[in-house]
GUTOR-858839 format. One record per residue (C-alpha): residue in three letters; z, x, y. Coordinates in steps of 0.1 Angstrom, whole numbers, plus 2048, in hexadecimal, padded with zeros to 3 digits. Layout:
REM GUTOR-858839
ALAZXY ...
***
This chain:
REM GUTOR-858839
MET7EA69B691 TRP80C69469E VAL81E6766AD THR83D6756C3 VAL85565A6CB LYS86064D6ED TYR8866536F0 ASP88D658716 PRO880646735 ASN878666745 VAL861672727 GLN840663722 VAL8326636FE LEU8156796F8 LEU80066C6DC PHE7E567E6CA THR7CC66E6B3 MET7C267E693 ASP7A568F6A3 GLY7BB69E6BC LYS7B268B6DB GLN7CC6836F3 GLU7CF65D6FB ASP7EC65D715 VAL7EF67872F GLY80867D74A GLY81E69A758 ILE8236BA743 THR8216BF71E ALA8406CD70C VAL84D6D46EC ILE8716C26E7 THR88C6CD6CD LYS8B06D16CA ALA8C26E76E2 SER8CC7006C8 PHE8A87096C0 SER8997086E4 GLN89F72C6EC LEU88C7366CC TYR87171E6D3 ARG86D72C6F6 GLU86A7506EB TYR8517496D1 LEU83C7336E7 ASP83D74E703 ARG8327696EA CYS8167516DF GLY80974B703 VAL810727700 LEU830724716 ALA828715739 SER83D72D74C ASN83971B76E TYR8516FF762 ARG8756FF758 VAL8846F7735 GLN8936D473C LYS8B06C772A GLN8AE6A2721 PRO8CC688725 ASP8D06866FE GLY8D56AC6FD MET8B06B46F0 VAL89D6CF703 ALA8796CE70E VAL8656F070F PRO8456EC726 VAL8256F9716 LEU8026FE71D GLU7F26E070E GLU7D06F0707 LYS7E070C6F3 LEU7F96F76DE THR7ED6F26BA GLU7FB6E169B SER7FF70368B ILE8167106A6 LEU82A6F26A3 LEU82E6F667D GLU83671C682 LEU85271169A GLN8626F9680 GLU85C70F663 SER85F73466C VAL86D736690 ALA88A71E68C PRO88C713668 GLY89A6EF664 SER8926E6689 THR87B6C7691 CYS8676C26B1 ALA8506AC6C3 VAL8356AE6DE ILE83D69A6FC GLN832694720 ILE84A69A73C LYS84368675B ASN857698775 PRO8566BD76A VAL86B6D577E PHE85A6F678A SER86B71677F LYS87C72C799 ARG85E745797 ALA84672A79C ARG85771C7BB VAL85873F7CC GLN8327427D1 SER8237617DC PRO8127617FF ALA7EF7647EB GLN7F97467D5 ASN8037327F1 LEU7E473B805 ARG7CF72F7E7 GLN7E170E7E6 LYS7DC70780B LEU7B7710809 HIS7B16FC7EB SER7BE6DD7FD LEU7AB6E581C VAL78A6E9809 GLU7906C77F6 ARG7966B5817 TYR7736C0823 GLY7656B5803 ILE75B6D77F6 ALA75D6DF7D1 TRP7756FA7C8 GLY7657127B0 ARG7647357A4 GLU7517437C3 LEU76C7377DA GLU7897437C2 ARG77B7667C2 ASP7767667E6 LEU79A7607EF PRO7AE77E800 HIS7C67907E7 SER7D37A97FF TRP7D47AF825 GLN7E37C3841 LEU8007B4856 HIS8007C287A GLY81C7B088A ASP81078D890 LEU7EC796886 VAL7DE797862 LEU7BF7AC85B LEU7AC7A083D SER7987B6828 LYS7707B5829 ASP76E7A8806 CYS77A78480C PHE76E76381C THR74A770818 ALA73D74D809 PRO727737820 MET73D71A818 TRP75A72782A LYS74672284C ASP7466FD846 LEU76D6FC84C GLY76A70986F PRO788716883 GLU7A070286C LEU79971C851 TRP7A6739866 GLU7C3725875 THR7CF71C850 VAL7CD740845 ALA7E174E861 THR7FA731860 THR7FF73683B LEU80375B83F GLY81C75985A ALA804766876 ARG7F875B898 ARG7DA770897 LEU7BE77887E ALA7A479487A LYS78B79F85E GLN7847C2855 GLU75F7CD84E GLN74F7ED847 ILE75C80D859 SER741818872 ASN73083886C ASP732843890 GLY74686388B PHE766852897 ARG76C83B877 THR76D81F88E PRO7777FE87A THR75F7E187F VAL7797C5882 THR7727A188C LEU78F78E89E LEU78E76A88E LEU7AD75B89E GLY7BC7668BE HIS7B17798DD ASP7C47988DE SER7BD7B48C4 TRP7D97CC8CD VAL7F57D08B3 GLU8157E48B0 HIS8257F6892 VAL848806892 ASP84C822878 ASN86B837877 GLY87682D89A ILE8538368A7 ARG83E81B8B9 TYR81881B8B1 SER8008048C5 PHE7DB8018BF ASP7BD7EA8C0 VAL7B57DF89C THR7917D98A6 LYS78E7FE8B3 CYS7A681389E MET7B381787B PHE7D681A871 SER7DF82D852 ARG7FE82083F GLY7F9838823 ASN806857836 VAL82884983C THR83C863827 GLU82987E839 LYS83187185B ILE855870851 ARG853893845 VAL84489F865 ALA86088D877 SER87A8A0863 LEU86C8C186D CYS8808D6885 CYS8678DF8A2 SER8818E58BD GLY8718FA8D8 GLU84F8FC8C6 VAL82C8F68D4 VAL8198E08BD VAL7F38DC8BB ASP7E68BB8AA LEU7C18BF8A4 TYR7BA89B898 ALA7D38868AC GLY7C38648A7 ILE7DD8498B7 GLY7FA8618B1 TYR80085E88B PHE81088388A THR8118898AF LEU82C8728B6 PRO84487C897 PHE83F89E8A4 LEU84B8938C7 VAL8648798C1 HIS8788878A4 ALA86E8AB89B GLY8768B68BF ALA8568CA8C8 ALA85A8D78EB PHE8358CE8F3 LEU8168C28E1 HIS7F08C58E5 ALA7DF8A78D6 CYS7B98A98D0 GLU7A488A8CA TRP7828808D0 ASN78185B8C8 PRO7848498EB HIS79482A8DC ALA7AF83F8CC ILE7B68538EA ILE7BC8318FD ALA7D78288E1 LEU7E684B8E0 ARG7EC84C906 ARG7FC829902 ASN8118358E3 LEU81E8558F6 ASP82983F912 LEU83A8248FA ASN84F8408EA ARG85585290B VAL847874901 SER828876918 ASP83889192C ARG8378A790F CYS8148A3904 ARG7F18AB911 ILE7D3899903 HIS7B38AD8FE GLU7968958FD GLY77689E8EA ASP76C8B48CD ASN7878CC8C6 LYS76F8E88BC LYS76C8EB8E2 LEU7918EC8E8 ASP799903904 LEU7BA90F8F5 GLN7C692F8E4 ASN7E59428DA VAL7FC9238E3 ALA8079138C1 ASP8269198AC ARG8188FD895 VAL7F78ED88F ASN7F28CB87F LEU7D08C686E GLY7D28A1863 LEU7AF89A858 ILE7A1890838 PRO78E895821 SER78F8B782F SER79B8C8850 MET7878E7848 GLU7738E5869 GLY7938E887D TRP7A090786B PRO790920884 ILE79E90D8A1 ALA7C090C891 CYS7BE93288D ARG7B59358B1 VAL7D19218C0 LEU7EC9318AC ARG8029488C0 GLN7F596D8BE ASP81797B8BF THR82C9668A6 GLY815950895 GLY81F930886 ILE81A91586C LEU7FC900864 HIS7FD8DD853 ILE7DB8DA842 HIS7D08B9833 GLN7B88B8818 ASN7AB8A17FC VAL7AC8B47DB GLU79C8A87BC SER7B28AA79C PHE7A88A7778 ARG7B688C761 GLY7D7898750 SER7DA8B7766 SER7FD8AD770 ASN80B8B574E PRO8258D1751 ASN8158E2734 SER7F48E5746 GLY8018FD760 SER8128E4779 TYR8338E8787 TYR84D8D1799 GLN8568D57BE GLN8778C57C9 GLN87A8BD7EE VAL8958B0801 PHE8928AA827 SER8A3896842 LYS89E894868 GLY89F8B7876 LYS89F8CA856 VAL8868D183A CYS88C8E3819 SER8738E67FE PRO87A9007E4 PRO8659007C3 VAL8788F47A6 GLU8718FA781 LYS87E8D9773 ASP8748BE75C PHE87789C76D ASN861880776 GLN85387E799 SER8678677AF VAL86C8617D6 ASP88E8577E4 LEU88B84C809 CYS8AA84281D THR8AA837840 GLN8CA832852 GLY8CA82E879 ASP8B3849886 ALA8BA860868 VAL8A086384B THR8A587682C ILE88A879810 LYS8908877EE LYS86E88E7DE GLU86789E7BC THR8418A47B8 VAL82D8B479D ILE8168CE7AB LYS7F58CC79B PRO7E38EB794 GLU7C38E07A9 TRP7DC8DC7C7 GLU7E98FF7C2 SER7C690E7BD TRP7BA8FD7DC ALA7D79097F0 GLU7D292D7E6 SER7AD92A7EF ALA7B591B811 GLU7D0937818 SER7B6953810 GLN79D942828 ILE7B793E844 GLN7C1962841 LYS79D96E845 LEU798957863 LEU7B6964873 TYR7AB988870 GLU78997F87D ILE79596989A LYS7B597E8A4 GLY7A89A189B LYS7C69AB887 ARG7D59A5864 TRP7EB98785C LYS80397F840 THR80195B833 HIS81A94981E ILE81792780D LEU837914815 HIS8318F2807 ILE8178DB7F8 GLU81C8B77FF HIS80E8997ED VAL80687F805 LYS7F58657F0 SER7DB85E7D5 TYR7BB85B7E8 ALA7A38507CC PRO7A38547A6 HIS7AB87A79F VAL7AA8827C5 ASP7CC8897D7 HIS7D388C7FC ILE7E98AB7FE VAL7F68C081D LEU7FA8E581B ASP8178F4831 LEU80A918837 GLU81C93284A CYS80894B85E ARG81896B86D PRO80798987D LEU80D9A986C PRO81A9C8883 ASN7FE9DD88F 
***
């Protein structure tokens, strides 16, 4: 088909017979041409999917340039196209480079690529064949908690991994820069959403996170940590709650309890939680952040909460719905002045409903530590979030499209809360939707949002 000539001691001739079989193999296959044509060659080979992007284009001592290619995709028609159409008048040859140089991108491997390489070598040392089953069984994502890596449940399920013994977990931990290793299984259906986590390497399962200057400590085998609520935790921290009494009906390990106390300046907070493992972590976190003197923990079912007429603000941070907590929230609101409810909910949206022509509108929100301002703005711009942290100050500029489904749910919730307040308090109340916050996409066409609802008693 084609024959090349040997012209440099660093280049080994790649010879093809007329039936296309390669006779002498070594190094990396490349197409060599004059330097003036090399860029045109490279661009065309890349468009054809033939370029071996893991290796650098290499200039030879005589000025010729070798462009690495994927041998199995290189055809005679591509070579003819290069010489006749891509760079008319050029000539090329197919060679083999003995010592190819990796590209910069290839040298900087991702953690997942590095882990795959290490495990491939480990498996080979144990005489186990590397196949598709092991390839599919590798972890592609994980959670990092300090020096502990938490693997997802869908990796290392193949029986062959057991043959590697403790060396497997030591290799994984070392490669990912950790000292401890754990694996997530199914969430327990025990009412507490207790994670089923196995500690694979190490003896202590307590970890610590620092978010926005707040320390969160918890046992990964007993409690879950939600990373997806970071913007809402920062938003709560930015609220001005000076002198207020806050009730957090679903406190957990202190996701929102701590921002209210540490940054928002709440005078006192009642934290309700029924998971005993979360309560242990919550007590520890209150001490770590030196705010335990301004918080009282109410253990057990919050429907039995012995509080009423105390709250200036109530947080209902439970999804998919906090509806069961609405009557309790109404009961604990101050009878004389009322307050604000922060109601979390998963709301289903229809495809394409975010189009401004479908009835959506844009809401611009700018908030920093100690102040929140969120006026609705009729403006045509793309959704964006700017987060700036400098010292203890946090500023977020967020522009969000408000979907009609969110607005419809918020109006329905407002109506129901108004009725509950009348039934529980025995008088009429005025309610007002202050803000609708999009926390995250929970699932396809399902959004986790928060409704800020102001509730004030009407004069008799």
